C-alpha positions in Angstrom: 185.0 -165.2 -109.1 185.1 -168.0 -111.8 186.5 -171.3 -110.8 189.6 -172.5 -112.8 188.6 -174.9 -115.5 191.4 -176.9 -117.1 192.6 -180.2 -118.1 192.8 -181.4 -114.4 189.2 -180.4 -113.6 187.8 -182.6 -116.4 185.2 -185.3 -115.7 186.5 -189.0 -115.8 184.3 -189.6 -118.9 185.9 -186.5 -120.8 189.3 -187.6 -119.8 188.5 -191.3 -120.8 187.4 -190.2 -124.3 190.2 -187.8 -124.7 192.8 -190.6 -124.1 190.6 -192.8 -126.3 190.6 -190.4 -129.4 194.4 -189.6 -128.9 195.0 -193.4 -128.8 193.1 -193.6 -132.2 195.3 -190.7 -133.7 192.5 -188.2 -133.5 192.9 -184.8 -132.3 190.1 -184.0 -129.4 188.8 -180.6 -128.8 186.7 -180.0 -125.8 185.1 -176.4 -125.8 184.1 -175.2 -122.4 180.6 -173.4 -122.6 180.3 -173.2 -118.7 183.6 -172.0 -117.0 184.0 -168.7 -119.0 180.2 -167.9 -118.5 180.3 -168.3 -114.8 178.7 -171.8 -114.6 182.0 -173.9 -113.9 180.2 -176.4 -111.8 177.5 -176.9 -114.2 174.0 -177.9 -113.2 172.4 -180.9 -111.2 170.2 -183.5 -112.6 166.7 -182.6 -113.6 167.4 -178.7 -113.5 166.2 -178.1 -117.1 163.9 -175.2 -115.9 166.5 -173.4 -114.1 166.7 -170.0 -115.3 170.4 -169.7 -115.2 170.8 -172.2 -117.9 169.7 -169.4 -120.2 173.4 -168.3 -120.4 174.5 -171.8 -121.5 171.3 -173.0 -123.4 171.7 -175.6 -126.3 169.6 -173.8 -128.7 171.2 -170.5 -129.1 174.4 -170.6 -127.3 176.4 -173.8 -127.2 175.8 -174.5 -130.9 178.0 -171.4 -131.6 180.8 -172.8 -129.4 180.7 -175.9 -131.5 180.9 -174.1 -134.7 183.4 -171.8 -133.4 185.6 -174.9 -132.5 184.9 -176.1 -136.2 186.4 -173.0 -137.5 189.4 -173.2 -135.3 190.1 -176.9 -136.0 189.7 -176.1 -139.9 192.3 -173.4 -139.9 195.0 -176.0 -138.1 197.6 -177.5 -140.3 197.6 -180.8 -138.4 193.8 -181.4 -138.8 192.2 -183.0 -142.0 189.3 -180.4 -142.6 186.9 -182.8 -144.3 187.2 -185.4 -141.3 186.1 -183.3 -138.2 183.1 -184.8 -136.3 181.2 -183.7 -133.3 180.4 -185.7 -130.2 178.1 -184.8 -127.3 176.5 -186.3 -124.2 173.2 -185.7 -122.6 172.4 -181.8 -122.7 175.4 -181.7 -124.8 174.0 -184.4 -127.1 171.0 -182.4 -127.6 173.3 -179.5 -128.4 175.0 -181.8 -130.9 171.8 -182.6 -132.7 170.9 -178.9 -132.9 174.3 -178.1 -134.5 173.5 -180.7 -137.2 170.0 -179.3 -137.5 171.6 -175.7 -138.1 174.1 -177.5 -140.3 171.2 -179.2 -142.3 169.7 -175.6 -142.8 172.6 -174.2 -144.2 173.2 -177.3 -146.7 169.7 -176.6 -147.9 170.3 -172.9 -148.5 173.5 -173.9 -150.2 171.7 -176.3 -152.5 169.3 -173.5 -153.6 171.9 -170.6 -154.0 175.1 -172.3 -155.1 176.2 -174.1 -158.1 175.9 -178.0 -158.1 178.5 -179.9 -156.1 179.0 -177.1 -153.8 180.0 -178.5 -150.2 179.0 -176.8 -146.9 182.1 -177.0 -144.7 180.4 -178.5 -141.7 181.1 -181.4 -139.4 181.6 -184.7 -141.3 179.5 -186.8 -138.5 178.1 -186.9 -135.1 178.2 -189.1 -132.2 175.3 -188.5 -129.8 175.0 -190.0 -126.4 171.6 -190.2 -124.7 170.4 -186.7 -125.6 167.2 -185.0 -124.6 165.0 -185.0 -127.8 161.8 -183.1 -126.5 160.5 -179.9 -128.0 162.2 -177.7 -125.4 165.6 -179.7 -126.1 166.0 -179.2 -129.9 165.8 -176.4 -132.5 163.8 -178.8 -134.6 162.0 -182.2 -134.2 163.9 -183.3 -137.4 167.5 -183.4 -138.8 167.8 -182.7 -142.3 171.6 -182.7 -142.6 173.3 -185.0 -145.4 175.8 -186.1 -142.8 175.5 -189.4 -140.8 174.7 -189.4 -136.9 175.2 -192.2 -134.6 172.8 -192.2 -131.5 173.5 -194.0 -128.4 171.0 -194.7 -125.7 170.1 -197.1 -123.0 166.5 -198.7 -122.2 166.9 -197.8 -118.5 168.0 -194.3 -118.9 166.3 -192.3 -116.0 166.5 -188.9 -117.5 165.5 -188.9 -121.2 163.1 -191.3 -122.8 164.7 -193.0 -125.9 161.2 -193.2 -127.8 161.1 -189.6 -128.0 164.5 -189.5 -129.9 163.1 -192.3 -132.1 160.4 -189.8 -133.0 163.1 -187.5 -134.3 164.9 -190.3 -136.0 161.8 -191.4 -137.9 160.9 -187.7 -139.0 164.5 -186.9 -140.1 165.1 -187.0 -144.0 168.4 -187.3 -145.9 170.4 -188.3 -142.6 171.8 -191.7 -141.9 171.0 -192.4 -138.4 172.6 -195.3 -136.9 170.8 -196.1 -133.6 172.2 -198.0 -130.7 169.8 -199.0 -128.0 171.2 -200.9 -125.3 168.8 -203.0 -123.1 169.1 -202.2 -119.2 171.8 -199.3 -119.8 171.2 -196.1 -117.9 172.0 -192.5 -118.4 175.7 -191.8 -118.5 176.3 -195.5 -119.2 179.9 -194.6 -120.6 180.8 -192.9 -117.4 184.0 -194.7 -116.2 183.2 -194.3 -112.4 182.4 -197.1 -110.3 178.8 -196.3 -109.7 177.8 -196.4 -113.4 180.0 -199.4 -114.2 178.8 -201.7 -111.5 175.7 -202.0 -113.8 176.4 -204.9 -116.0 174.5 -203.3 -118.9 176.4 -200.3 -118.7 179.7 -202.0 -118.9 178.5 -204.0 -122.2 177.0 -200.6 -123.5 180.2 -198.6 -122.9 182.3 -201.1 -124.8 180.2 -201.5 -127.7 179.7 -197.7 -128.1 183.4 -197.0 -127.8 184.0 -199.7 -130.4 181.5 -198.4 -132.9 182.5 -194.8 -132.4 186.1 -195.9 -133.2 184.8 -197.7 -136.4 182.8 -194.7 -137.7 185.7 -192.3 -137.2 187.9 -194.9 -139.1 185.5 -195.1 -142.1 185.9 -191.4 -142.4 189.5 -191.7 -143.4 
């Protein structure tokens, strides 16, 4: 039996960010890739080789959820269609990068097929927090979308190495990457829970990342 997944079961981090965006006049939609597929409790740390992850993988499954959410938002009367952005954390951050890789491929195909000036109706920007950037985590080792991407990572991340993401940034063309690398910050540095926030570097990183996120979205208006 699938466990109930609703607003009451959101993590502290997702609750915090949802309230943050609401306070800034932004409608936040959090697609659930796990609950409806019988994976409501997610996966533990360092379980990337778990075969059960195939049903919710970030290369071929979860990107479709994000793109479906985009279609839904663009159909709403209370959403500005040209100001929709994507945000993801950790494995969801990797998925976010893959979504932007897919979007870049659509942009390239459109440029070759459609009249000059045609715009692909995609995400306007992406906010990516401590993603995995290895060969198995991403659809490609470069991002070619024309939309800006903000990448937030800590040097003390115990799960994903920032240098690999820097390799992706260096190979990407046409994308404006804004990289924020926080000295001493860990994985999940923006988690508002006591365990993460007892690390001083995480407190600093969380505050700076949220301030930058607000400025990025404000600049889209």
